[in-house]
Every structure is written in structure tokens, then in C-alpha cells.
C-alpha positions as CSV (number, residue, x, y, z in Angstrom):
1,X,5.9,0.7,-17.5
2,X,6.8,5.1,-17.7
3,X,9.7,6.0,-15.1
4,X,6.8,8.6,-13.4
5,X,4.3,5.3,-13.5
6,X,7.5,3.0,-11.8
7,X,8.0,5.9,-9.5
8,X,4.4,6.0,-8.3
9,X,4.5,2.5,-7.9
10,X,7.0,1.9,-6.3
11,X,6.0,5.0,-3.4
12,X,2.8,3.4,-3.3
13,X,4.1,-0.2,-2.5
14,X,5.9,1.8,-0.2
15,X,3.4,3.5,1.8
16,X,1.6,-0.3,1.6
17,X,4.3,-1.9,3.2
18,X,4.7,0.8,5.9
19,X,0.7,0.7,6.2
20,X,0.9,-3.2,7.2
21,X,4.0,-2.8,9.8
22,X,2.1,0.3,11.0
23,X,-1.0,-2.6,11.9
24,X,1.5,-5.6,13.0
25,X,0.2,-7.4,10.1
26,X,3.0,-9.7,8.2
27,X,2.3,-10.2,3.9
28,X,1.0,-13.0,3.8
29,X,-1.8,-11.9,6.1
30,X,-2.5,-9.0,4.6
31,X,-2.4,-11.0,1.1
32,X,-5.9,-13.4,2.6
33,X,-7.2,-10.5,4.1
34,X,-7.6,-9.3,-0.2
35,X,-8.1,-12.0,-1.2
36,X,-4.7,-12.4,-3.0
37,X,-0.9,-14.3,-2.6
38,X,1.8,-12.9,-0.1
39,X,3.9,-12.9,-2.9
40,X,1.5,-10.5,-5.0
41,X,1.7,-8.2,-2.1
42,X,5.1,-8.0,-1.6
43,X,5.5,-7.8,-6.5
44,X,3.3,-4.7,-5.3
45,X,5.2,-2.9,-2.0
46,X,8.7,-3.4,-4.0
47,X,7.6,-1.9,-7.4
48,X,7.5,-4.2,-9.5
49,X,3.5,-4.7,-10.1
50,X,1.0,-2.1,-10.7
51,X,-1.7,-1.6,-7.5
52,X,-4.9,-1.6,-9.7
53,X,-6.6,1.1,-9.4
54,X,-10.0,-1.0,-8.3
55,X,-7.9,-1.6,-5.1
56,X,-6.9,1.4,-3.9
57,X,-9.7,2.2,-2.4
58,X,-9.4,-1.4,-0.6
59,X,-6.1,-1.2,0.5
60,X,-7.5,2.8,1.2
61,X,-10.4,1.7,4.0
62,X,-8.2,-1.5,5.3
63,X,-5.8,0.8,6.5
64,X,-8.1,4.1,7.4
65,X,-6.6,6.6,4.8
66,X,-8.0,8.9,2.7
67,X,-7.7,7.5,-1.2
68,X,-5.2,10.8,-1.0
69,X,-2.7,10.0,1.5
70,X,-2.7,6.4,0.6
71,X,-1.6,7.8,-3.3
72,X,0.7,10.5,-1.9
73,X,-1.5,13.5,-2.8
74,X,-1.7,14.2,0.9
75,X,1.2,13.6,3.7
76,X,0.5,10.4,6.1
77,X,-0.7,11.4,9.1
78,X,2.1,11.6,12.1
79,X,1.9,8.9,15.0
80,X,1.0,10.4,18.4
81,X,2.7,8.8,21.2
82,X,4.2,8.7,24.8
């Protein structure tokens, strides 16, 4: 992996982790819904493994964010609350 790829996948993993936690899901629950292992989710979130391009739209739909927001091309919407 190039340095740019390492940075990209580490940031993508961080966004996946944040979105998963916002939805109140554990790594295991997310993995089960995607048909993959919890260890693979952990590796994606840590930036150790590359998220396959084919999985990015799946994460986008699951978390109800745009592809651009998921990959960091657009800022994530800020949380609204009391």
C-alpha cells in the first residue's frame, strides 16, 4: 500500500467506525448484516485492510450517507440535537 492509500483507508475506517457507533451497532452486528467476519470489520476500521470498492456503496446505503461523504470528499453532516 502506498502512503496515500494508507492515509485514505485509515480515514475511511475511522468514518466507518464513527457511523457504526452512531447507529448503535457493534462490529459483530455490522459484520453479520454484511455477511463478513467481525475481524474484517475491525481491520477495515483500523485501516489495516483495504475496503473493497464493491463494498463502498453498501456501506454508503447502510449508513445513509453519500458516497462522497463516506470517502471523505464531502464533509459529514453535523449531528442535530437538543
